[in-house]
C-alpha positions as CSV (number, residue, x, y, z in Angstrom):
1,M,33.3,80.8,-20.5
2,S,33.8,80.6,-16.7
3,K,37.0,79.9,-15.0
4,V,35.6,77.0,-13.0
5,S,32.4,75.1,-13.1
6,V,31.5,73.3,-9.8
7,I,29.1,70.4,-10.2
8,V,26.9,69.5,-7.2
9,P,24.8,66.3,-7.3
10,V,21.9,66.6,-4.9
11,Y,19.8,63.8,-3.4
12,N,17.7,64.3,-0.2
13,A,20.3,66.7,1.3
14,S,18.0,69.6,2.3
15,N,19.5,69.7,5.9
16,Y,23.0,70.3,4.6
17,L,22.5,71.9,1.2
18,P,22.4,75.6,2.5
19,D,25.9,75.1,4.0
20,C,27.1,73.7,0.8
21,L,25.6,76.4,-1.4
22,N,26.7,79.2,0.9
23,S,30.3,78.0,0.8
24,L,30.2,78.0,-3.0
25,L,28.3,81.2,-3.5
26,K,30.8,83.1,-1.2
27,Q,33.9,81.9,-3.1
28,T,36.4,84.6,-3.7
29,L,36.9,83.5,-7.3
30,D,35.2,86.1,-9.4
31,D,34.1,84.0,-12.4
32,M,32.6,80.6,-11.7
33,E,29.4,78.7,-12.2
34,I,27.6,76.3,-9.9
35,I,25.6,73.5,-11.5
36,A,23.3,71.6,-9.1
37,I,21.6,68.4,-10.3
38,D,18.6,67.4,-8.2
39,D,18.4,63.6,-8.7
40,A,14.6,63.3,-8.0
41,S,14.9,64.2,-4.3
42,T,11.9,63.3,-2.1
43,D,12.7,66.0,0.5
44,Q,12.9,69.8,0.2
45,S,16.2,69.8,-1.7
46,L,14.7,71.2,-4.9
47,S,12.9,73.9,-3.0
48,V,16.2,74.9,-1.4
49,L,17.9,75.0,-4.8
50,E,15.1,77.1,-6.3
51,H,15.3,79.6,-3.4
52,Y,19.0,80.1,-3.9
53,Q,18.6,80.3,-7.7
54,K,16.3,83.3,-7.3
55,L,19.0,85.0,-5.3
56,Y,21.9,84.1,-7.6
57,T,20.3,83.7,-11.0
58,S,23.4,84.2,-13.0
59,K,25.6,81.9,-10.9
60,L,23.5,78.9,-10.1
61,K,22.1,76.5,-12.7
62,I,19.7,73.6,-11.8
63,I,19.2,70.4,-13.6
64,R,16.2,68.3,-12.5
65,H,16.0,64.5,-12.9
66,P,12.5,63.2,-13.1
67,K,13.8,59.8,-11.9
68,N,16.7,59.0,-9.6
69,Q,19.7,58.1,-11.8
70,G,22.5,58.0,-9.4
71,L,25.6,60.1,-8.5
72,S,27.6,59.3,-11.7
73,S,24.8,60.2,-14.0
74,S,24.3,63.5,-12.2
75,R,27.9,64.4,-12.5
76,N,28.0,63.4,-16.2
77,D,24.9,65.6,-16.9
78,G,26.6,68.5,-15.1
79,I,29.8,68.1,-17.1
80,A,27.8,68.1,-20.3
81,I,26.6,71.7,-19.8
82,A,29.6,73.1,-17.9
83,Q,31.2,76.2,-19.4
84,G,34.3,76.3,-17.2
85,E,37.9,76.0,-18.1
86,Y,38.2,73.7,-15.1
87,I,35.6,71.4,-13.6
88,G,35.2,70.8,-9.8
89,F,32.9,68.6,-7.8
90,V,31.3,69.0,-4.4
91,D,28.9,66.6,-2.6
92,S,25.8,68.3,-1.4
93,D,26.4,67.5,2.3
94,D,29.9,68.9,2.3
95,F,31.3,72.4,2.1
96,V,34.5,74.2,1.1
97,H,36.8,77.0,2.1
98,P,35.9,80.4,0.6
99,D,39.3,80.7,-1.0
100,M,39.5,77.2,-2.4
101,Y,38.6,77.7,-6.0
102,D,40.4,81.1,-6.3
103,D,43.6,79.4,-5.0
104,L,43.3,76.4,-7.3
105,Y,42.6,78.4,-10.4
106,Y,45.2,81.0,-9.6
107,A,47.8,78.2,-9.2
108,A,46.7,76.8,-12.5
109,S,47.0,80.1,-14.3
110,K,50.6,80.6,-12.9
111,T,51.8,77.1,-13.8
112,D,50.8,76.8,-17.5
113,Y,47.4,75.3,-16.8
114,P,48.1,71.8,-15.7
115,E,45.5,69.0,-16.2
116,I,44.8,68.7,-12.4
117,V,45.0,70.9,-9.3
118,S,44.5,69.2,-6.0
119,T,44.2,70.4,-2.4
120,G,43.6,69.1,1.1
121,M,40.5,67.5,2.7
122,K,39.4,67.7,6.3
123,D,36.9,65.5,8.1
124,V,34.3,67.3,10.1
125,S,31.4,66.2,12.3
126,E,27.9,65.9,11.2
127,N,26.9,69.1,12.9
128,S,29.7,71.2,11.5
129,H,28.8,74.4,9.5
130,F,30.4,76.6,6.8
131,D,31.3,79.1,9.6
132,D,33.5,76.4,11.2
133,I,36.2,76.6,8.5
134,D,39.9,76.3,9.4
135,D,41.7,79.7,8.9
136,T,45.2,78.5,9.7
137,K,48.0,79.9,7.5
138,R,47.5,78.7,3.9
139,Q,50.4,77.4,1.8
140,G,51.2,77.5,-1.9
141,G,51.0,74.5,-4.2
142,K,53.8,72.4,-5.7
143,K,53.8,71.4,-9.4
144,I,54.6,67.8,-10.0
145,C,55.3,66.0,-13.3
146,I,53.4,62.8,-12.8
147,P,55.2,60.6,-15.5
148,K,58.5,61.5,-13.7
149,N,57.0,60.8,-10.3
150,P,54.7,57.8,-10.9
151,N,54.6,56.9,-7.2
152,Y,52.6,60.1,-6.7
153,L,49.7,58.2,-8.1
154,Y,49.0,56.2,-5.0
155,W,49.7,59.0,-2.6
156,E,46.9,61.1,-4.1
157,T,43.4,60.6,-2.7
158,P,40.9,59.0,-5.2
159,S,38.3,61.7,-4.4
160,C,37.4,64.0,-7.2
161,C,36.0,66.6,-4.8
162,N,39.3,68.2,-3.6
163,K,40.4,68.9,-7.2
164,I,39.8,70.8,-10.3
165,F,40.3,69.1,-13.7
166,R,40.9,70.9,-17.0
167,K,37.8,70.4,-19.0
168,D,39.5,69.7,-22.3
169,T,41.0,66.6,-20.8
170,I,37.7,65.1,-19.6
171,P,36.0,62.7,-22.0
172,E,32.3,62.5,-22.6
173,R,30.3,61.0,-19.6
174,P,33.5,60.0,-17.8
175,F,31.9,58.7,-14.6
176,L,30.9,55.0,-14.7
177,E,27.2,54.8,-14.2
178,H,25.3,52.3,-12.0
179,K,28.6,51.6,-10.2
180,I,29.9,52.6,-6.8
181,W,33.4,53.8,-5.9
182,E,33.2,55.8,-9.2
183,D,35.5,58.5,-7.8
184,G,38.5,56.3,-8.0
185,A,37.8,55.2,-11.6
186,F,37.5,58.9,-12.7
187,T,40.4,60.4,-10.6
188,Y,43.0,57.8,-11.4
189,S,42.0,57.7,-15.0
190,Q,42.6,61.4,-15.3
191,M,45.9,61.1,-13.5
192,V,47.4,58.4,-15.7
193,K,46.7,60.7,-18.7
194,A,48.1,63.8,-17.1
195,D,51.5,65.4,-17.4
196,Y,51.2,67.7,-14.4
197,I,49.3,68.2,-11.2
198,V,49.7,71.1,-8.8
199,S,49.2,69.9,-5.3
200,F,48.2,71.9,-2.2
201,N,47.7,70.7,1.3
202,N,45.4,73.3,2.6
203,P,42.2,72.4,4.6
204,D,39.9,73.3,1.8
205,Y,37.3,70.6,1.3
206,Y,35.3,69.7,4.4
207,Y,34.0,66.2,4.3
208,R,31.1,65.7,6.7
209,Q,31.3,62.5,8.8
210,H,27.8,61.3,9.6
211,S,26.7,59.7,12.8
212,K,28.6,56.5,13.9
213,E,25.2,54.8,14.3
214,G,24.4,55.4,10.7
215,I,27.8,54.4,9.5
216,M,27.9,51.2,11.5
217,A,24.4,50.2,10.3
218,S,25.6,50.8,6.7
219,C,28.8,48.9,7.1
220,Q,27.0,45.9,8.5
221,R,24.6,45.6,5.5
222,V,25.4,43.2,2.7
223,N,26.6,45.3,-0.3
224,Q,25.1,43.9,-3.5
225,H,27.5,46.1,-5.5
226,L,30.6,44.4,-4.0
227,L,31.8,43.1,-7.4
228,D,31.7,46.7,-8.9
229,I,35.3,47.1,-7.5
230,F,36.6,44.9,-10.3
231,D,34.9,47.0,-13.0
232,I,36.4,50.1,-11.3
233,N,39.9,48.6,-11.3
234,D,39.6,47.3,-14.8
235,H,38.6,50.8,-16.0
236,I,41.7,52.4,-14.5
237,K,44.0,49.9,-16.3
238,N,42.1,50.2,-19.6
239,V,42.4,53.9,-19.7
240,A,46.1,53.7,-19.0
241,V,46.5,51.1,-21.7
242,R,44.7,53.2,-24.3
243,H,46.8,56.2,-23.3
244,Q,49.9,54.1,-23.6
245,S,50.9,54.9,-20.0
246,Y,50.2,51.5,-18.4
247,R,53.8,50.3,-18.5
248,L,54.9,53.4,-16.7
249,F,52.3,53.1,-14.0
250,A,51.8,49.3,-13.9
251,S,53.1,48.7,-10.3
252,Q,51.3,51.8,-8.9
253,I,48.0,50.8,-10.5
254,K,48.3,47.2,-9.3
255,L,48.9,48.5,-5.7
256,I,45.9,50.8,-5.9
257,Q,43.8,47.9,-7.3
258,S,45.0,45.6,-4.5
259,A,44.4,48.1,-1.8
260,S,40.8,48.7,-3.1
261,C,40.1,45.0,-2.9
262,L,41.5,44.8,0.6
263,Q,39.2,47.6,1.6
264,R,36.3,45.5,0.3
265,I,37.5,42.5,2.2
266,L,37.5,44.6,5.4
267,E,34.0,45.8,4.5
268,V,32.7,42.2,4.2
269,Y,34.3,41.5,7.6
270,Q,31.9,44.0,9.1
271,W,28.8,42.4,7.6
272,N,26.1,41.0,9.9
273,I,26.1,37.5,8.2
274,P,27.2,34.0,9.4
275,E,31.0,33.7,9.9
276,E,31.2,30.9,7.3
277,D,29.6,33.0,4.6
278,K,31.8,35.9,5.5
279,L,35.0,34.0,5.3
280,S,34.0,32.4,2.0
281,I,33.4,35.7,0.4
282,I,36.6,37.1,1.8
283,Y,38.7,34.3,0.5
284,D,37.1,34.5,-2.9
285,L,37.8,38.3,-3.0
286,D,41.4,37.7,-2.1
287,T,41.7,35.0,-4.8
288,I,40.4,37.4,-7.5
289,S,42.6,40.2,-6.3
290,C,45.8,38.2,-6.3
291,H,45.1,36.5,-9.7
292,N,44.2,39.9,-11.3
293,Y,46.7,42.3,-9.7
294,G,49.4,40.1,-8.0
295,D,49.8,39.0,-4.4
296,W,49.5,42.0,-2.2
297,R,51.6,40.2,0.5
298,Q,54.6,40.8,-1.8
299,M,53.8,44.5,-2.2
300,N,55.0,47.6,-0.3
301,T,53.6,47.1,3.2
302,T,54.1,50.8,4.2
303,I,51.9,52.0,1.3
304,L,49.3,49.3,2.0
305,K,49.2,50.4,5.6
306,S,48.4,53.9,4.6
307,K,45.3,52.7,2.7
308,V,44.0,49.8,4.7
309,D,43.8,48.6,8.3
310,Y,46.7,46.1,8.1
311,D,46.1,44.9,11.7
312,Q,42.7,43.7,10.8
313,L,44.1,41.8,7.9
314,L,46.5,40.2,10.4
315,A,43.6,39.4,12.7
316,L,41.8,37.7,9.8
317,G,44.9,35.6,9.2
318,L,45.0,36.6,5.5
319,V,48.6,37.7,5.6
320,D,49.7,34.1,6.2
321,H,46.7,32.1,4.9
322,K,47.1,31.5,1.2
323,N,45.7,28.0,0.5
324,H,42.6,29.5,-1.2
325,L,44.7,31.2,-3.8
326,E,44.8,27.9,-5.7
327,N,41.2,28.5,-6.7
328,N,40.1,29.9,-10.1
329,S,39.5,33.6,-10.3
330,E,36.4,33.4,-12.5
331,T,34.9,30.6,-10.3
332,S,35.5,32.8,-7.2
333,K,33.6,35.7,-8.8
334,Q,30.7,33.4,-9.7
335,N,30.7,32.1,-6.1
336,I,30.5,35.6,-4.7
337,Q,27.6,36.5,-7.0
338,K,25.7,33.4,-5.9
339,Q,26.3,34.2,-2.2
340,L,25.2,37.8,-2.6
341,T,22.0,36.7,-4.4
342,L,21.3,34.1,-1.7
343,L,22.0,36.6,1.1
344,Q,19.6,39.1,-0.6
345,K,16.9,36.5,-0.7
346,K,17.4,35.7,3.0
347,S,17.1,39.3,3.9
348,H,13.6,39.6,2.4
């Protein structure tokens, strides 16, 4: 059994994959495995993986999907064969500090092996490389009892990539498949079940920010998976209910759910569609959110501001405009689905 298994889903990432693999293969942790899942890439990603596997046969395993199955399926397949005491995740266009997994595992071993160990993330430019890591003074972690500090839930990032999770706490195929925003569903579900997390704030995980042109083009496109956010939010609550921890975390979960819906509202605001359609979808999203999770206008503004651009919500007039909340939640969801379908037809 390895100390840590790191799962790397790969899809058309040949330009960035060497940086990712180099950062993992040069880890100072002496006993870890890397499981790369090529999700039917159409570029040279598989060739890159096979080249590295020849050099590091005992350390790098490859799973090959004959058809593209998505990020969650890739992660689930990696978890299924992982031999590590802890499981970590790295996206194939990112890279990590060489001491990251050694520090996280060492902290776990010195604090009675908590369910989760977390560290810091750092945004880097598209052209950054593994050699550009931040070598500022590193700090130790702090052990936190989550049930005694339930507010920690919404201060922790939903990303699964800056953490390791004790394998015996992870259920079978835990990532929701054919959904987006799956990180939040997994991470928060693990947290509401956990007793302890050890938290670092070192610049360990390097998240590659891609070109503004590409990001802007992506933001302006209609997202046909918009309603996935409610499946993600329901999953977090359902896990907490099954684990009998929902009463303890109810207010924190509702705030996380509300913030995630506000993020989707601001996403729709960027779409390149007629203003009338845009506002209709936004008001319906707000209606569903408020009916399902409570009115975010009555929640902690400081916390919401840390998760969403509150000034944009003010610009939209949503903070004061509430007439649409008299609508039915299920009707609002049906309205959104109809509009998404219509917008998709118009785009073809």
